[in-house]
C-alpha positions as CSV (number, residue, x, y, z in Angstrom):
1,M,-61.2,38.3,-206.9
2,I,-58.5,35.7,-207.2
3,K,-59.5,34.3,-203.8
4,F,-63.1,34.2,-204.8
5,L,-62.5,32.2,-208.0
6,T,-60.3,29.9,-206.2
7,S,-63.0,29.2,-203.6
8,I,-65.6,28.7,-206.2
9,L,-63.0,26.3,-208.1
10,L,-62.5,24.0,-204.9
11,I,-65.9,24.0,-204.1
12,L,-66.9,22.7,-207.7
13,A,-64.1,20.4,-207.3
14,V,-65.3,18.9,-203.9
15,N,-68.8,18.7,-205.5
16,V,-67.8,16.9,-208.6
17,S,-65.8,14.4,-206.8
18,A,-68.7,13.4,-204.3
19,S,-70.9,13.0,-207.6
20,S,-70.0,9.9,-208.4
21,I,-68.8,6.5,-207.3
22,K,-64.9,6.2,-206.7
23,W,-64.3,3.0,-208.6
24,A,-61.1,1.3,-208.1
25,K,-58.5,1.0,-211.1
26,D,-59.3,-2.8,-211.2
27,Y,-60.1,-5.9,-209.4
28,N,-56.5,-6.2,-207.9
29,N,-55.9,-2.7,-207.0
30,G,-59.4,-2.6,-205.4
31,L,-58.4,-5.6,-202.9
32,E,-55.1,-4.1,-202.1
33,D,-57.2,-0.8,-201.1
34,A,-59.8,-2.7,-199.3
35,K,-57.0,-4.3,-197.2
36,K,-55.2,-1.1,-196.5
37,V,-58.5,0.6,-195.2
38,N,-60.2,-2.6,-193.9
39,K,-63.4,-2.0,-195.9
40,P,-65.8,-4.5,-197.4
41,V,-65.8,-4.7,-201.2
42,L,-68.4,-3.9,-203.7
43,F,-67.7,-5.9,-206.8
44,V,-69.9,-5.6,-209.8
45,S,-69.8,-7.8,-213.0
46,S,-71.3,-5.9,-215.7
47,R,-71.5,-5.3,-219.4
48,H,-71.9,-1.9,-221.5
49,T,-74.7,-3.8,-223.4
50,C,-76.6,-5.2,-220.8
51,R,-79.9,-3.2,-220.3
52,Y,-79.9,-3.8,-216.7
53,C,-76.4,-3.2,-216.2
54,V,-77.3,0.3,-217.9
55,Q,-80.2,0.9,-215.6
56,L,-78.2,0.1,-212.4
57,E,-75.4,2.5,-213.4
58,E,-77.8,5.2,-214.6
59,T,-80.4,5.1,-211.7
60,T,-78.7,3.5,-208.5
61,F,-75.3,4.1,-208.8
62,K,-76.3,8.0,-209.5
63,D,-78.2,8.1,-206.5
64,K,-76.3,10.7,-203.9
65,R,-77.2,8.4,-200.8
66,V,-75.7,5.3,-202.6
67,I,-72.4,7.2,-203.7
68,E,-72.1,8.6,-200.2
69,E,-72.2,5.2,-198.7
70,L,-70.0,3.4,-201.3
71,N,-67.5,6.1,-201.1
72,N,-67.3,6.3,-197.4
73,D,-67.7,2.6,-196.3
74,F,-66.7,0.4,-199.2
75,V,-64.2,0.0,-202.0
76,S,-66.1,-0.3,-205.0
77,I,-64.8,-2.3,-208.2
78,I,-66.7,-2.8,-211.7
79,S,-65.6,-5.4,-214.1
80,Y,-67.0,-5.1,-217.6
81,S,-66.9,-8.4,-219.5
82,D,-67.1,-6.9,-222.8
83,D,-64.0,-4.9,-222.1
84,N,-62.2,-8.2,-221.1
85,D,-61.6,-6.9,-217.6
86,Y,-60.2,-9.2,-215.4
87,M,-62.5,-11.0,-212.9
88,P,-62.0,-14.3,-210.8
89,K,-63.5,-17.2,-212.5
90,E,-65.2,-18.2,-209.4
91,M,-67.1,-14.9,-209.5
92,W,-68.4,-15.3,-213.2
93,R,-72.1,-15.6,-213.9
94,P,-74.0,-16.0,-217.2
95,G,-76.3,-13.1,-216.4
96,T,-75.3,-9.3,-215.5
97,P,-74.9,-7.5,-213.6
98,A,-73.8,-9.4,-210.6
99,I,-73.4,-7.7,-207.6
100,W,-70.7,-9.0,-205.1
101,F,-70.0,-8.1,-201.2
102,L,-66.5,-9.5,-200.8
103,L,-64.1,-9.2,-197.7
104,P,-61.0,-7.4,-198.3
105,S,-59.4,-10.9,-198.9
106,G,-61.6,-11.3,-202.1
107,E,-63.8,-13.9,-200.4
108,P,-67.3,-13.6,-201.0
109,M,-69.6,-12.6,-198.1
110,Y,-72.5,-13.9,-199.7
111,Q,-73.9,-15.1,-203.0
112,P,-74.1,-12.4,-205.8
113,L,-77.5,-10.1,-206.1
114,M,-78.3,-10.6,-209.8
115,G,-80.1,-7.9,-211.6
116,A,-80.7,-4.1,-211.1
117,M,-81.9,-2.9,-207.7
118,D,-83.3,0.4,-207.0
119,A,-81.4,2.7,-204.6
120,Q,-83.8,2.0,-201.5
121,N,-83.3,-1.7,-201.6
122,F,-79.5,-1.1,-202.7
123,L,-79.2,1.1,-199.6
124,K,-80.5,-1.7,-197.3
125,A,-78.4,-4.4,-198.6
126,L,-75.1,-2.0,-198.0
127,S,-76.5,-1.6,-194.6
128,I,-76.6,-5.4,-193.9
129,V,-73.2,-5.8,-195.6
130,K,-71.8,-3.4,-193.5
131,E,-73.2,-4.6,-189.8
132,D,-72.2,-8.2,-191.0
133,F,-68.5,-7.0,-191.9
134,I,-68.4,-5.2,-188.3
135,K,-69.8,-8.4,-186.9
136,G,-67.1,-10.5,-188.5
137,Q,-64.4,-8.1,-187.4
138,N,-65.4,-8.4,-183.7
139,K,-65.1,-12.1,-183.7
């Protein structure tokens, strides 16, 4: 009986951890992690009171495919301006959400994507970022 309960708890723990994006503690820790594992960075500038930020978090960032891609192939960081979370000045934009893809050094790969995006289009963007990141590593 104890083995059965232990197995159930282990399965639940694995499922819970895979059911949400693993966000880095903060911007600087996220970049440190990205350097260690050599992965691109998803950096999201957000606000709790922003309609499109909430939409992005409640739809796209809850999609199992998006969660799996981000947790496997990216280091993810989210910064809330209304919580005064740290964000480099050069990444500040007047609108939110601002979705940045960065190299592990913190250098932007592109200009930010602005606004909410559905899961299917976000997955396409992730695919392009991964491909460009790999190409850049092979130079």
